[in-house]
mmCIF file of the N, C-alpha and C atoms, coordinates in Angstrom:
data_MODEL
# 
_entry.id   MODEL 
# 
loop_
_atom_site.group_PDB 
_atom_site.id 
_atom_site.type_symbol 
_atom_site.label_atom_id 
_atom_site.label_alt_id 
_atom_site.label_comp_id 
_atom_site.label_asym_id 
_atom_site.label_entity_id 
_atom_site.label_seq_id 
_atom_site.pdbx_PDB_ins_code 
_atom_site.Cartn_x 
_atom_site.Cartn_y 
_atom_site.Cartn_z 
_atom_site.occupancy 
_atom_site.B_iso_or_equiv 
_atom_site.pdbx_formal_charge 
_atom_site.auth_seq_id 
_atom_site.auth_comp_id 
_atom_site.auth_asym_id 
_atom_site.auth_atom_id 
_atom_site.pdbx_PDB_model_num 
ATOM 1   N N  . MET A 1 1  ? 3.733  -28.621 30.811  1.00 0.00 ? 1  MET A N  1 
ATOM 2   C CA . MET A 1 1  ? 4.974  -27.898 31.064  1.00 0.00 ? 1  MET A CA 1 
ATOM 3   C C  . MET A 1 1  ? 4.761  -26.971 32.241  1.00 0.00 ? 1  MET A C  1 
ATOM 4   N N  . ASP A 1 2  ? 5.805  -26.787 32.989  1.00 0.00 ? 2  ASP A N  1 
ATOM 5   C CA . ASP A 1 2  ? 5.724  -25.947 34.171  1.00 0.00 ? 2  ASP A CA 1 
ATOM 6   C C  . ASP A 1 2  ? 6.435  -24.623 33.892  1.00 0.00 ? 2  ASP A C  1 
ATOM 7   N N  . PHE A 1 3  ? 5.631  -23.578 33.743  1.00 0.00 ? 3  PHE A N  1 
ATOM 8   C CA . PHE A 1 3  ? 6.186  -22.248 33.522  1.00 0.00 ? 3  PHE A CA 1 
ATOM 9   C C  . PHE A 1 3  ? 6.026  -21.386 34.761  1.00 0.00 ? 3  PHE A C  1 
ATOM 10  N N  . SER A 1 4  ? 5.870  -22.032 35.906  1.00 0.00 ? 4  SER A N  1 
ATOM 11  C CA . SER A 1 4  ? 5.629  -21.262 37.129  1.00 0.00 ? 4  SER A CA 1 
ATOM 12  C C  . SER A 1 4  ? 6.844  -20.416 37.502  1.00 0.00 ? 4  SER A C  1 
ATOM 13  N N  . GLY A 1 5  ? 8.022  -20.791 37.034  1.00 0.00 ? 5  GLY A N  1 
ATOM 14  C CA . GLY A 1 5  ? 9.210  -19.983 37.304  1.00 0.00 ? 5  GLY A CA 1 
ATOM 15  C C  . GLY A 1 5  ? 9.151  -18.639 36.607  1.00 0.00 ? 5  GLY A C  1 
ATOM 16  N N  . PHE A 1 6  ? 8.367  -18.561 35.552  1.00 0.00 ? 6  PHE A N  1 
ATOM 17  C CA . PHE A 1 6  ? 8.210  -17.304 34.823  1.00 0.00 ? 6  PHE A CA 1 
ATOM 18  C C  . PHE A 1 6  ? 6.983  -16.530 35.287  1.00 0.00 ? 6  PHE A C  1 
ATOM 19  N N  . GLY A 1 7  ? 6.280  -17.058 36.252  1.00 0.00 ? 7  GLY A N  1 
ATOM 20  C CA . GLY A 1 7  ? 5.094  -16.402 36.770  1.00 0.00 ? 7  GLY A CA 1 
ATOM 21  C C  . GLY A 1 7  ? 3.887  -16.602 35.877  1.00 0.00 ? 7  GLY A C  1 
ATOM 22  N N  . LEU A 1 8  ? 3.941  -17.616 35.007  1.00 0.00 ? 8  LEU A N  1 
ATOM 23  C CA . LEU A 1 8  ? 2.840  -17.868 34.087  1.00 0.00 ? 8  LEU A CA 1 
ATOM 24  C C  . LEU A 1 8  ? 2.314  -19.284 34.294  1.00 0.00 ? 8  LEU A C  1 
ATOM 25  N N  . GLU A 1 9  ? 1.038  -19.414 34.320  1.00 0.00 ? 9  GLU A N  1 
ATOM 26  C CA . GLU A 1 9  ? 0.421  -20.722 34.369  1.00 0.00 ? 9  GLU A CA 1 
ATOM 27  C C  . GLU A 1 9  ? -0.049 -21.074 32.969  1.00 0.00 ? 9  GLU A C  1 
ATOM 28  N N  . MET A 1 10 ? -0.527 -22.291 32.783  1.00 0.00 ? 10 MET A N  1 
ATOM 29  C CA . MET A 1 10 ? -0.979 -22.704 31.460  1.00 0.00 ? 10 MET A CA 1 
ATOM 30  C C  . MET A 1 10 ? -2.085 -21.801 30.939  1.00 0.00 ? 10 MET A C  1 
ATOM 31  N N  . GLY A 1 11 ? -2.994 -21.348 31.783  1.00 0.00 ? 11 GLY A N  1 
ATOM 32  C CA . GLY A 1 11 ? -4.052 -20.445 31.349  1.00 0.00 ? 11 GLY A CA 1 
ATOM 33  C C  . GLY A 1 11 ? -3.494 -19.128 30.858  1.00 0.00 ? 11 GLY A C  1 
ATOM 34  N N  . GLY A 1 12 ? -2.507 -18.630 31.555  1.00 0.00 ? 12 GLY A N  1 
ATOM 35  C CA . GLY A 1 12 ? -1.873 -17.377 31.141  1.00 0.00 ? 12 GLY A CA 1 
ATOM 36  C C  . GLY A 1 12 ? -1.145 -17.513 29.823  1.00 0.00 ? 12 GLY A C  1 
ATOM 37  N N  . ILE A 1 13 ? -0.488 -18.654 29.635  1.00 0.00 ? 13 ILE A N  1 
ATOM 38  C CA . ILE A 1 13 ? 0.211  -18.899 28.374  1.00 0.00 ? 13 ILE A CA 1 
ATOM 39  C C  . ILE A 1 13 ? -0.793 -18.972 27.230  1.00 0.00 ? 13 ILE A C  1 
ATOM 40  N N  . THR A 1 14 ? -1.888 -19.662 27.448  1.00 0.00 ? 14 THR A N  1 
ATOM 41  C CA . THR A 1 14 ? -2.904 -19.802 26.406  1.00 0.00 ? 14 THR A CA 1 
ATOM 42  C C  . THR A 1 14 ? -3.472 -18.442 26.018  1.00 0.00 ? 14 THR A C  1 
ATOM 43  N N  . ILE A 1 15 ? -3.766 -17.645 27.010  1.00 0.00 ? 15 ILE A N  1 
ATOM 44  C CA . ILE A 1 15 ? -4.290 -16.297 26.725  1.00 0.00 ? 15 ILE A CA 1 
ATOM 45  C C  . ILE A 1 15 ? -3.256 -15.480 25.972  1.00 0.00 ? 15 ILE A C  1 
ATOM 46  N N  . PHE A 1 16 ? -2.000 -15.589 26.375  1.00 0.00 ? 16 PHE A N  1 
ATOM 47  C CA . PHE A 1 16 ? -0.937 -14.853 25.696  1.00 0.00 ? 16 PHE A CA 1 
ATOM 48  C C  . PHE A 1 16 ? -0.805 -15.298 24.243  1.00 0.00 ? 16 PHE A C  1 
ATOM 49  N N  . VAL A 1 17 ? -0.851 -16.598 23.996  1.00 0.00 ? 17 VAL A N  1 
ATOM 50  C CA . VAL A 1 17 ? -0.722 -17.121 22.635  1.00 0.00 ? 17 VAL A CA 1 
ATOM 51  C C  . VAL A 1 17 ? -1.890 -16.653 21.770  1.00 0.00 ? 17 VAL A C  1 
ATOM 52  N N  . VAL A 1 18 ? -3.091 -16.704 22.301  1.00 0.00 ? 18 VAL A N  1 
ATOM 53  C CA . VAL A 1 18 ? -4.259 -16.256 21.550  1.00 0.00 ? 18 VAL A CA 1 
ATOM 54  C C  . VAL A 1 18 ? -4.156 -14.762 21.255  1.00 0.00 ? 18 VAL A C  1 
ATOM 55  N N  . PHE A 1 19 ? -3.748 -13.984 22.254  1.00 0.00 ? 19 PHE A N  1 
ATOM 56  C CA . PHE A 1 19 ? -3.583 -12.549 22.053  1.00 0.00 ? 19 PHE A CA 1 
ATOM 57  C C  . PHE A 1 19 ? -2.515 -12.270 20.997  1.00 0.00 ? 19 PHE A C  1 
ATOM 58  N N  . ALA A 1 20 ? -1.381 -12.967 21.069  1.00 0.00 ? 20 ALA A N  1 
ATOM 59  C CA . ALA A 1 20 ? -0.307 -12.764 20.093  1.00 0.00 ? 20 ALA A CA 1 
ATOM 60  C C  . ALA A 1 20 ? -0.774 -13.131 18.688  1.00 0.00 ? 20 ALA A C  1 
ATOM 61  N N  . PHE A 1 21 ? -1.531 -14.227 18.566  1.00 0.00 ? 21 PHE A N  1 
ATOM 62  C CA . PHE A 1 21 ? -2.048 -14.653 17.274  1.00 0.00 ? 21 PHE A CA 1 
ATOM 63  C C  . PHE A 1 21 ? -2.995 -13.600 16.698  1.00 0.00 ? 21 PHE A C  1 
ATOM 64  N N  . LEU A 1 22 ? -3.917 -13.109 17.499  1.00 0.00 ? 22 LEU A N  1 
ATOM 65  C CA . LEU A 1 22 ? -4.863 -12.088 17.032  1.00 0.00 ? 22 LEU A CA 1 
ATOM 66  C C  . LEU A 1 22 ? -4.151 -10.789 16.680  1.00 0.00 ? 22 LEU A C  1 
ATOM 67  N N  . PHE A 1 23 ? -3.175 -10.422 17.477  1.00 0.00 ? 23 PHE A N  1 
ATOM 68  C CA . PHE A 1 23 ? -2.416 -9.208  17.216  1.00 0.00 ? 23 PHE A CA 1 
ATOM 69  C C  . PHE A 1 23 ? -1.675 -9.329  15.884  1.00 0.00 ? 23 PHE A C  1 
ATOM 70  N N  . ASN A 1 24 ? -1.080 -10.494 15.626  1.00 0.00 ? 24 ASN A N  1 
ATOM 71  C CA . ASN A 1 24 ? -0.367 -10.698 14.356  1.00 0.00 ? 24 ASN A CA 1 
ATOM 72  C C  . ASN A 1 24 ? -1.320 -10.665 13.170  1.00 0.00 ? 24 ASN A C  1 
ATOM 73  N N  . ILE A 1 25 ? -2.502 -11.209 13.325  1.00 0.00 ? 25 ILE A N  1 
ATOM 74  C CA . ILE A 1 25 ? -3.488 -11.133 12.247  1.00 0.00 ? 25 ILE A CA 1 
ATOM 75  C C  . ILE A 1 25 ? -3.871 -9.680  11.987  1.00 0.00 ? 25 ILE A C  1 
ATOM 76  N N  . PHE A 1 26 ? -4.077 -8.914  13.063  1.00 0.00 ? 26 PHE A N  1 
ATOM 77  C CA . PHE A 1 26 ? -4.412 -7.494  12.916  1.00 0.00 ? 26 PHE A CA 1 
ATOM 78  C C  . PHE A 1 26 ? -3.298 -6.743  12.197  1.00 0.00 ? 26 PHE A C  1 
ATOM 79  N N  . ILE A 1 27 ? -2.055 -6.973  12.590  1.00 0.00 ? 27 ILE A N  1 
ATOM 80  C CA . ILE A 1 27 ? -0.917 -6.283  11.965  1.00 0.00 ? 27 ILE A CA 1 
ATOM 81  C C  . ILE A 1 27 ? -0.801 -6.667  10.488  1.00 0.00 ? 27 ILE A C  1 
ATOM 82  N N  . THR A 1 28 ? -1.033 -7.939  10.172  1.00 0.00 ? 28 THR A N  1 
ATOM 83  C CA . THR A 1 28 ? -0.973 -8.388  8.782   1.00 0.00 ? 28 THR A CA 1 
ATOM 84  C C  . THR A 1 28 ? -2.029 -7.690  7.937   1.00 0.00 ? 28 THR A C  1 
ATOM 85  N N  . ILE A 1 29 ? -3.246 -7.642  8.444   1.00 0.00 ? 29 ILE A N  1 
ATOM 86  C CA . ILE A 1 29 ? -4.323 -6.970  7.713   1.00 0.00 ? 29 ILE A CA 1 
ATOM 87  C C  . ILE A 1 29 ? -4.022 -5.480  7.571   1.00 0.00 ? 29 ILE A C  1 
ATOM 88  N N  . LEU A 1 30 ? -3.489 -4.868  8.618   1.00 0.00 ? 30 LEU A N  1 
ATOM 89  C CA . LEU A 1 30 ? -3.114 -3.450  8.562   1.00 0.00 ? 30 LEU A CA 1 
ATOM 90  C C  . LEU A 1 30 ? -2.115 -3.196  7.442   1.00 0.00 ? 30 LEU A C  1 
ATOM 91  N N  . TRP A 1 31 ? -1.069 -4.029  7.331   1.00 0.00 ? 31 TRP A N  1 
ATOM 92  C CA . TRP A 1 31 ? -0.063 -3.821  6.298   1.00 0.00 ? 31 TRP A CA 1 
ATOM 93  C C  . TRP A 1 31 ? -0.608 -4.112  4.909   1.00 0.00 ? 31 TRP A C  1 
ATOM 94  N N  . PHE A 1 32 ? -1.554 -5.053  4.800   1.00 0.00 ? 32 PHE A N  1 
ATOM 95  C CA . PHE A 1 32 ? -2.210 -5.268  3.505   1.00 0.00 ? 32 PHE A CA 1 
ATOM 96  C C  . PHE A 1 32 ? -2.966 -4.011  3.085   1.00 0.00 ? 32 PHE A C  1 
ATOM 97  N N  . VAL A 1 33 ? -3.668 -3.397  4.016   1.00 0.00 ? 33 VAL A N  1 
ATOM 98  C CA . VAL A 1 33 ? -4.428 -2.175  3.709   1.00 0.00 ? 33 VAL A CA 1 
ATOM 99  C C  . VAL A 1 33 ? -3.478 -1.042  3.337   1.00 0.00 ? 33 VAL A C  1 
ATOM 100 N N  . ILE A 1 34 ? -2.406 -0.885  4.105   1.00 0.00 ? 34 ILE A N  1 
ATOM 101 C CA . ILE A 1 34 ? -1.427 0.167   3.810   1.00 0.00 ? 34 ILE A CA 1 
ATOM 102 C C  . ILE A 1 34 ? -0.811 -0.052  2.436   1.00 0.00 ? 34 ILE A C  1 
ATOM 103 N N  . GLY A 1 35 ? -0.429 -1.288  2.141   1.00 0.00 ? 35 GLY A N  1 
ATOM 104 C CA . GLY A 1 35 ? 0.160  -1.594  0.835   1.00 0.00 ? 35 GLY A CA 1 
ATOM 105 C C  . GLY A 1 35 ? -0.812 -1.362  -0.303  1.00 0.00 ? 35 GLY A C  1 
ATOM 106 N N  . TRP A 1 36 ? -2.076 -1.740  -0.102  1.00 0.00 ? 36 TRP A N  1 
ATOM 107 C CA . TRP A 1 36 ? -3.096 -1.543  -1.129  1.00 0.00 ? 36 TRP A CA 1 
ATOM 108 C C  . TRP A 1 36 ? -3.303 -0.063  -1.420  1.00 0.00 ? 36 TRP A C  1 
ATOM 109 N N  . ARG A 1 37 ? -3.367 0.739   -0.363  1.00 0.00 ? 37 ARG A N  1 
ATOM 110 C CA . ARG A 1 37 ? -3.559 2.185   -0.554  1.00 0.00 ? 37 ARG A CA 1 
ATOM 111 C C  . ARG A 1 37 ? -2.355 2.810   -1.240  1.00 0.00 ? 37 ARG A C  1 
ATOM 112 N N  . ALA A 1 38 ? -1.159 2.366   -0.894  1.00 0.00 ? 38 ALA A N  1 
ATOM 113 C CA . ALA A 1 38 ? 0.047  2.896   -1.537  1.00 0.00 ? 38 ALA A CA 1 
ATOM 114 C C  . ALA A 1 38 ? 0.069  2.522   -3.015  1.00 0.00 ? 38 ALA A C  1 
ATOM 115 N N  . MET A 1 39 ? -0.321 1.295   -3.328  1.00 0.00 ? 39 MET A N  1 
ATOM 116 C CA . MET A 1 39 ? -0.357 0.862   -4.718  1.00 0.00 ? 39 MET A CA 1 
ATOM 117 C C  . MET A 1 39 ? -1.363 1.697   -5.512  1.00 0.00 ? 39 MET A C  1 
ATOM 118 N N  . ARG A 1 40 ? -2.536 1.918   -4.940  1.00 0.00 ? 40 ARG A N  1 
ATOM 119 C CA . ARG A 1 40 ? -3.538 2.726   -5.631  1.00 0.00 ? 40 ARG A CA 1 
ATOM 120 C C  . ARG A 1 40 ? -3.041 4.158   -5.844  1.00 0.00 ? 40 ARG A C  1 
ATOM 121 N N  . ALA A 1 41 ? -2.368 4.720   -4.845  1.00 0.00 ? 41 ALA A N  1 
ATOM 122 C CA . ALA A 1 41 ? -1.854 6.086   -4.982  1.00 0.00 ? 41 ALA A CA 1 
ATOM 123 C C  . ALA A 1 41 ? -0.805 6.153   -6.094  1.00 0.00 ? 41 ALA A C  1 
ATOM 124 N N  . HIS A 1 42 ? 0.079  5.154   -6.161  1.00 0.00 ? 42 HIS A N  1 
ATOM 125 C CA . HIS A 1 42 ? 1.093  5.155   -7.210  1.00 0.00 ? 42 HIS A CA 1 
ATOM 126 C C  . HIS A 1 42 ? 0.464  4.974   -8.586  1.00 0.00 ? 42 HIS A C  1 
ATOM 127 N N  . GLU A 1 43 ? -0.571 4.173   -8.681  1.00 0.00 ? 43 GLU A N  1 
ATOM 128 C CA . GLU A 1 43 ? -1.255 4.009   -9.964  1.00 0.00 ? 43 GLU A CA 1 
ATOM 129 C C  . GLU A 1 43 ? -1.923 5.310   -10.396 1.00 0.00 ? 43 GLU A C  1 
ATOM 130 N N  . LYS A 1 44 ? -2.523 6.023   -9.453  1.00 0.00 ? 44 LYS A N  1 
ATOM 131 C CA . LYS A 1 44 ? -3.145 7.308   -9.793  1.00 0.00 ? 44 LYS A CA 1 
ATOM 132 C C  . LYS A 1 44 ? -2.106 8.307   -10.271 1.00 0.00 ? 44 LYS A C  1 
ATOM 133 N N  . MET A 1 45 ? -0.952 8.332   -9.595  1.00 0.00 ? 45 MET A N  1 
ATOM 134 C CA . MET A 1 45 ? 0.109  9.249   -10.016 1.00 0.00 ? 45 MET A CA 1 
ATOM 135 C C  . MET A 1 45 ? 0.612  8.885   -11.404 1.00 0.00 ? 45 MET A C  1 
ATOM 136 N N  . ALA A 1 46 ? 0.774  7.586   -11.679 1.00 0.00 ? 46 ALA A N  1 
ATOM 137 C CA . ALA A 1 46 ? 1.251  7.162   -12.993 1.00 0.00 ? 46 ALA A CA 1 
ATOM 138 C C  . ALA A 1 46 ? 0.233  7.515   -14.071 1.00 0.00 ? 46 ALA A C  1 
ATOM 139 N N  . ASP A 1 47 ? -1.041 7.338   -13.780 1.00 0.00 ? 47 ASP A N  1 
ATOM 140 C CA . ASP A 1 47 ? -2.079 7.701   -14.753 1.00 0.00 ? 47 ASP A CA 1 
ATOM 141 C C  . ASP A 1 47 ? -2.081 9.200   -15.022 1.00 0.00 ? 47 ASP A C  1 
ATOM 142 N N  . TYR A 1 48 ? -1.908 9.997   -13.966 1.00 0.00 ? 48 TYR A N  1 
ATOM 143 C CA . TYR A 1 48 ? -1.888 11.452  -14.131 1.00 0.00 ? 48 TYR A CA 1 
ATOM 144 C C  . TYR A 1 48 ? -0.683 11.892  -14.956 1.00 0.00 ? 48 TYR A C  1 
ATOM 145 N N  . ILE A 1 49 ? 0.471  11.290  -14.686 1.00 0.00 ? 49 ILE A N  1 
ATOM 146 C CA . ILE A 1 49 ? 1.673  11.643  -15.443 1.00 0.00 ? 49 ILE A CA 1 
ATOM 147 C C  . ILE A 1 49 ? 1.505  11.249  -16.911 1.00 0.00 ? 49 ILE A C  1 
ATOM 148 N N  . GLU A 1 50 ? 0.917  10.073  -17.146 1.00 0.00 ? 50 GLU A N  1 
ATOM 149 C CA . GLU A 1 50 ? 0.665  9.644   -18.529 1.00 0.00 ? 50 GLU A CA 1 
ATOM 150 C C  . GLU A 1 50 ? -0.282 10.608  -19.235 1.00 0.00 ? 50 GLU A C  1 
ATOM 151 N N  . LEU A 1 51 ? -1.313 11.078  -18.538 1.00 0.00 ? 51 LEU A N  1 
ATOM 152 C CA . LEU A 1 51 ? -2.244 12.043  -19.108 1.00 0.00 ? 51 LEU A CA 1 
ATOM 153 C C  . LEU A 1 51 ? -1.530 13.352  -19.437 1.00 0.00 ? 51 LEU A C  1 
ATOM 154 N N  . MET A 1 52 ? -0.676 13.820  -18.536 1.00 0.00 ? 52 MET A N  1 
ATOM 155 C CA . MET A 1 52 ? 0.067  15.060  -18.792 1.00 0.00 ? 52 MET A CA 1 
ATOM 156 C C  . MET A 1 52 ? 0.965  14.912  -20.007 1.00 0.00 ? 52 MET A C  1 
ATOM 157 N N  . ILE A 1 53 ? 1.639  13.776  -20.131 1.00 0.00 ? 53 ILE A N  1 
ATOM 158 C CA . ILE A 1 53 ? 2.537  13.561  -21.273 1.00 0.00 ? 53 ILE A CA 1 
ATOM 159 C C  . ILE A 1 53 ? 1.743  13.543  -22.571 1.00 0.00 ? 53 ILE A C  1 
ATOM 160 N N  . ARG A 1 54 ? 0.591  12.875  -22.563 1.00 0.00 ? 54 ARG A N  1 
ATOM 161 C CA . ARG A 1 54 ? -0.234 12.844  -23.775 1.00 0.00 ? 54 ARG A CA 1 
ATOM 162 C C  . ARG A 1 54 ? -0.716 14.234  -24.159 1.00 0.00 ? 54 ARG A C  1 
ATOM 163 N N  . GLN A 1 55 ? -1.097 15.045  -23.160 1.00 0.00 ? 55 GLN A N  1 
ATOM 164 C CA . GLN A 1 55 ? -1.527 16.412  -23.449 1.00 0.00 ? 55 GLN A CA 1 
ATOM 165 C C  . GLN A 1 55 ? -0.386 17.221  -24.033 1.00 0.00 ? 55 GLN A C  1 
ATOM 166 N N  . GLN A 1 56 ? 0.805  17.078  -23.463 1.00 0.00 ? 56 GLN A N  1 
ATOM 167 C CA . GLN A 1 56 ? 1.953  17.812  -23.981 1.00 0.00 ? 56 GLN A CA 1 
ATOM 168 C C  . GLN A 1 56 ? 2.286  17.381  -25.405 1.00 0.00 ? 56 GLN A C  1 
ATOM 169 N N  . MET A 1 57 ? 2.194  16.079  -25.660 1.00 0.00 ? 57 MET A N  1 
ATOM 170 C CA . MET A 1 57 ? 2.485  15.590  -27.012 1.00 0.00 ? 57 MET A CA 1 
ATOM 171 C C  . MET A 1 57 ? 1.463  16.107  -28.013 1.00 0.00 ? 57 MET A C  1 
ATOM 172 N N  . SER A 1 58 ? 0.198  16.126  -27.624 1.00 0.00 ? 58 SER A N  1 
ATOM 173 C CA . SER A 1 58 ? -0.824 16.640  -28.548 1.00 0.00 ? 58 SER A CA 1 
ATOM 174 C C  . SER A 1 58 ? -0.658 18.135  -28.771 1.00 0.00 ? 58 SER A C  1 
ATOM 175 N N  . GLU A 1 59 ? -0.255 18.882  -27.741 1.00 0.00 ? 59 GLU A N  1 
ATOM 176 C CA . GLU A 1 59 ? -0.004 20.313  -27.907 1.00 0.00 ? 59 GLU A CA 1 
ATOM 177 C C  . GLU A 1 59 ? 1.175  20.540  -28.848 1.00 0.00 ? 59 GLU A C  1 
ATOM 178 N N  . ARG A 1 60 ? 2.228  19.739  -28.696 1.00 0.00 ? 60 ARG A N  1 
ATOM 179 C CA . ARG A 1 60 ? 3.397  19.884  -29.573 1.00 0.00 ? 60 ARG A CA 1 
ATOM 180 C C  . ARG A 1 60 ? 3.040  19.537  -31.014 1.00 0.00 ? 60 ARG A C  1 
ATOM 181 N N  . GLU A 1 61 ? 2.222  18.496  -31.187 1.00 0.00 ? 61 GLU A N  1 
ATOM 182 C CA . GLU A 1 61 ? 1.804  18.148  -32.543 1.00 0.00 ? 61 GLU A CA 1 
ATOM 183 C C  . GLU A 1 61 ? 0.970  19.262  -33.146 1.00 0.00 ? 61 GLU A C  1 
ATOM 184 N N  . ALA A 1 62 ? 0.094  19.866  -32.344 1.00 0.00 ? 62 ALA A N  1 
ATOM 185 C CA . ALA A 1 62 ? -0.734 20.968  -32.840 1.00 0.00 ? 62 ALA A CA 1 
ATOM 186 C C  . ALA A 1 62 ? 0.145  22.158  -33.201 1.00 0.00 ? 62 ALA A C  1 
ATOM 187 N N  . GLN A 1 63 ? 1.145  22.452  -32.381 1.00 0.00 ? 63 GLN A N  1 
ATOM 188 C CA . GLN A 1 63 ? 2.041  23.564  -32.676 1.00 0.00 ? 63 GLN A CA 1 
ATOM 189 C C  . GLN A 1 63 ? 2.881  23.292  -33.922 1.00 0.00 ? 63 GLN A C  1 
ATOM 190 N N  . SER A 1 64 ? 3.354  22.059  -34.080 1.00 0.00 ? 64 SER A N  1 
ATOM 191 C CA . SER A 1 64 ? 4.166  21.758  -35.255 1.00 0.00 ? 64 SER A CA 1 
ATOM 192 C C  . SER A 1 64 ? 3.306  21.754  -36.526 1.00 0.00 ? 64 SER A C  1 
ATOM 193 N N  . ASN A 1 65 ? 2.031  21.364  -36.430 1.00 0.00 ? 65 ASN A N  1 
ATOM 194 C CA . ASN A 1 65 ? 1.137  21.428  -37.596 1.00 0.00 ? 65 ASN A CA 1 
ATOM 195 C C  . ASN A 1 65 ? 0.850  22.870  -37.973 1.00 0.00 ? 65 ASN A C  1 
ATOM 196 N N  . VAL A 1 66 ? 0.711  23.758  -36.999 1.00 0.00 ? 66 VAL A N  1 
ATOM 197 C CA . VAL A 1 66 ? 0.459  25.174  -37.268 1.00 0.00 ? 66 VAL A CA 1 
ATOM 198 C C  . VAL A 1 66 ? 1.675  25.792  -37.918 1.00 0.00 ? 66 VAL A C  1 
ATOM 199 N N  . SER A 1 67 ? 2.878  25.481  -37.447 1.00 0.00 ? 67 SER A N  1 
ATOM 200 C CA . SER A 1 67 ? 4.070  26.080  -38.011 1.00 0.00 ? 67 SER A CA 1 
ATOM 201 C C  . SER A 1 67 ? 4.351  25.558  -39.412 1.00 0.00 ? 67 SER A C  1 
ATOM 202 N N  . MET A 1 68 ? 3.963  24.318  -39.713 1.00 0.00 ? 68 MET A N  1 
ATOM 203 C CA . MET A 1 68 ? 4.164  23.774  -41.055 1.00 0.00 ? 68 MET A CA 1 
ATOM 204 C C  . MET A 1 68 ? 3.164  24.374  -42.045 1.00 0.00 ? 68 MET A C  1 
ATOM 205 N N  . ASP A 1 69 ? 2.002  24.762  -41.562 1.00 0.00 ? 69 ASP A N  1 
ATOM 206 C CA . ASP A 1 69 ? 0.993  25.337  -42.440 1.00 0.00 ? 69 ASP A CA 1 
ATOM 207 C C  . ASP A 1 69 ? 1.333  26.744  -42.878 1.00 0.00 ? 69 ASP A C  1 
ATOM 208 N N  . ASP A 1 70 ? 2.183  27.429  -42.123 1.00 0.00 ? 70 ASP A N  1 
ATOM 209 C CA . ASP A 1 70 ? 2.525  28.831  -42.454 1.00 0.00 ? 70 ASP A CA 1 
ATOM 210 C C  . ASP A 1 70 ? 3.346  28.938  -43.687 1.00 0.00 ? 70 ASP A C  1 
# 
């Protein structure tokens, strides 16, 4: 194919395609890492909230047991 009207020769096109392919692989890996870190952060927050709820429930049970004993 003749891409000389665009100022590109076959070598230039090949280099561009390889660069675009590598760039897309880099961007894909970047978004996988970003997504993985976001998922881990949300899991940590959910675990912390679950721990807080369990602590509150145990405190309420302890308070209700104390008030029933009186």
